[in-house]
Each structure stands twice: as structure tokens, then as C-alpha cells.
C-alpha positions as CSV (number, residue, x, y, z in Angstrom):
1,M,95.3,58.3,91.7
2,L,98.4,60.3,91.2
3,I,98.0,63.9,92.4
4,S,101.4,65.6,92.4
5,V,105.2,65.1,92.0
6,H,108.0,66.6,94.0
7,P,111.4,66.0,92.3
8,K,114.4,65.3,94.5
9,L,117.6,66.9,93.3
10,P,121.2,66.8,94.7
11,M,122.8,69.7,96.5
12,R,126.3,70.2,97.8
13,N,125.6,72.9,100.3
14,K,122.2,73.5,101.8
15,S,122.6,77.2,102.6
16,I,123.8,78.0,99.0
17,T,120.9,76.0,97.5
18,Q,118.4,77.7,99.8
19,N,119.8,81.2,99.1
20,Y,119.7,80.6,95.3
21,Y,116.1,79.3,95.2
22,Q,114.8,81.8,97.7
23,N,116.6,85.0,96.7
24,K,117.0,84.4,92.9
25,L,114.0,82.2,91.9
26,G,111.4,83.3,94.5
27,F,110.9,80.0,96.3
28,R,110.3,79.7,100.0
29,V,111.3,77.0,102.5
30,F,108.5,74.5,102.9
31,G,107.9,72.7,106.2
32,T,108.6,73.6,109.8
33,T,111.3,71.1,110.6
34,D,114.9,71.8,109.6
35,Y,116.7,68.7,108.5
36,P,120.5,69.2,108.1
37,D,120.8,67.1,104.9
38,Y,117.5,67.8,103.3
39,L,115.7,70.9,102.0
40,M,112.2,71.5,100.7
41,M,111.5,74.6,98.7
42,E,108.1,75.7,97.3
43,R,106.8,78.4,94.9
44,D,103.1,78.5,94.0
45,A,102.1,74.8,93.5
46,I,105.6,73.6,92.8
47,Q,107.8,71.8,95.4
48,L,111.4,70.9,94.8
49,H,113.2,68.7,97.4
50,F,117.0,68.5,97.7
51,F,119.2,66.0,99.4
52,L,122.8,66.5,100.5
53,F,125.4,65.1,98.1
54,S,128.6,66.9,99.2
55,N,130.8,65.1,96.7
56,L,128.7,66.0,93.7
57,D,130.6,67.2,90.7
58,P,128.2,69.7,89.1
59,E,129.6,69.0,85.6
60,Q,128.7,65.4,86.0
61,N,125.2,66.1,87.4
62,Y,122.3,65.1,85.1
63,G,119.5,66.2,87.5
64,Q,116.7,67.8,85.5
65,V,113.2,69.0,86.1
66,Y,110.7,70.5,83.7
67,I,108.3,73.1,85.2
68,R,105.3,74.4,83.4
69,V,104.5,78.1,84.0
70,N,102.0,80.8,83.1
71,R,103.1,84.2,81.9
72,I,106.6,82.9,81.0
73,D,107.7,86.2,79.6
74,D,107.0,88.0,82.9
75,F,108.7,85.2,84.9
76,Y,111.7,85.2,82.6
77,Q,112.1,89.0,83.0
78,T,111.8,88.7,86.8
79,L,114.7,86.2,86.7
80,L,116.8,88.6,84.5
81,D,116.0,91.4,86.9
82,N,117.3,89.2,89.7
83,K,120.5,88.6,87.7
84,V,119.8,84.9,87.3
85,R,122.2,83.3,84.8
86,I,120.2,81.7,82.0
87,H,121.8,78.6,80.4
88,P,123.8,79.7,77.3
89,N,121.8,77.3,75.2
90,G,118.5,78.0,76.9
91,F,117.4,81.5,76.3
92,L,113.6,82.1,76.1
93,E,112.3,81.1,72.7
94,T,109.4,79.3,71.1
95,K,110.5,75.8,70.3
96,P,109.5,74.0,67.0
97,W,107.0,71.9,69.1
98,G,105.2,75.1,70.1
99,Q,106.4,75.4,73.7
100,R,107.9,78.7,74.8
101,E,110.8,77.7,77.0
102,F,114.0,78.7,78.7
103,S,116.5,76.8,80.9
104,L,119.0,77.5,83.7
105,L,121.5,75.6,85.8
106,D,121.3,75.9,89.6
107,P,124.6,76.1,91.7
108,D,124.8,72.3,91.6
109,G,124.3,71.8,87.9
110,N,120.6,70.8,88.1
111,L,118.9,71.8,84.9
112,L,115.6,73.6,85.3
113,T,113.6,74.1,82.2
114,F,110.5,76.3,82.3
115,G,107.8,76.0,79.6
116,E,104.5,77.5,78.6
117,G,102.4,76.6,75.7
């Protein structure tokens, strides 16, 4: 039986990625071993893994992950308070299919979409 999924996304610089997810999005480092080319971040029941891709062109990155959340309005406001840049086409709104969603791009161009509904 399948029990969970941990998306693996590219990163160009481990310290920049860690700083963004930790200080802007509220994740914490997962695990006790520090791997130079790999990073695992966790928040609540969500884990995101990152692998080093130093030549990544963020404008050519199609990495995406959809994360379901509770209390999306509160979470969205927390990100705004942390001065997280929301995707220009991804501000919080209720979509025609009933999901309340918003999106952002991380420093490497990975698209994170958060949804509730």
C-alpha cells in the first residue's frame, strides 16, 4: 500500500534553498545527516527533498508540487507577513473547480501550489 510521497525538486544552491524554505515558508531541516548535494525539508506532514542541480536555469525549470493545506487563508497571510513573493498569476482565489488556491515560485523556479477545498 502507498502511504506517502516526498517530491524531489532541483536546487542550485543548498544554503539559499534551505534559508527560503526555513525562514520564509516555515519548514525545518529533516534528518540528522547533512549531505552536501541533497536537502530534506519538512513542515507538518509534508516533506520536500531537493537535489543539487547547479546548472539549472530557473526559467526552464518545470518542477511543480501541489500541497493541500488546512486554513489556507491563515497560511497565505503568514506568507505575506514573511514577505514571500506570490506568483503574479497565483494569488489566493477560489478556482472554478471549487479549490481555494495560490501559487509561488521558489528561488529555483519550482512552482508550489497550495490548495484547500
